[in-house]
C-alpha distance (Angstrom), angle and dihedral (degrees) to the residues before:
residue distance angle dihedral
M1 . . .
M2 3.75 . .
L3 3.78 120.0 .
G4 3.78 113.6 -111.0
T5 3.79 92.6 27.0
K6 3.75 111.2 129.4
K7 3.79 121.0 -152.0
M8 3.74 116.0 -125.8
G9 3.83 121.2 -129.4
R10 3.74 126.3 -155.5
P11 3.76 111.3 -56.7
T12 3.83 114.7 -106.5
D13 3.80 139.2 -175.2
N14 3.77 89.7 -142.7
P15 3.85 112.1 42.8
K16 3.84 114.6 -164.7
V17 3.82 98.9 -131.5
I18 3.84 99.0 157.4
S19 3.76 121.1 79.0
L20 3.87 121.6 -157.3
K21 3.79 130.1 -167.4
V22 3.81 119.1 -160.0
G23 3.70 135.4 -177.9
L24 3.78 117.7 -134.3
D25 3.79 134.1 -175.8
K26 3.73 119.0 -126.0
G27 3.83 94.1 -99.7
T28 3.73 93.9 52.0
S29 3.73 91.8 45.2
A30 3.77 90.2 52.8
K31 3.84 90.7 51.8
L32 3.78 89.0 51.5
D33 3.72 91.9 51.2
E34 3.75 90.9 48.2
C35 3.92 91.0 50.7
V36 3.90 88.7 48.5
Q37 3.89 92.2 52.4
E38 3.83 94.8 43.2
M39 3.85 97.6 42.9
K40 3.88 95.8 35.6
V41 3.87 93.7 -136.1
S42 3.76 133.0 115.2
K43 3.81 124.1 -86.8
A44 3.78 87.3 -113.2
E45 3.86 90.5 57.2
I46 3.75 90.6 49.2
V47 3.85 89.7 52.5
R48 3.80 92.0 47.1
Q49 3.81 92.5 49.2
G50 3.84 90.3 47.1
I51 3.82 91.3 52.8
H52 3.91 90.3 50.7
K53 3.79 90.9 48.5
M54 3.81 92.7 49.7
H55 3.81 92.2 44.8
D56 3.85 90.7 50.2
G57 3.80 89.3 55.7
L58 3.81 94.1 55.6
K59 3.71 116.2 113.5
K60 3.83 108.2 -113.8
């Protein structure tokens, strides 16, 4: 492998270019883990869906 060569992932129309670090208490982390197991999606996807759900509930 050549130095400086970047591996390509799957092409997407919506690249995830922003990284976010959050702190969770044990109870919230357990709820997140339960959602991951039940919904069979990543933790990041659960957070994205939660943000959309909260935003949809805002008064506009």
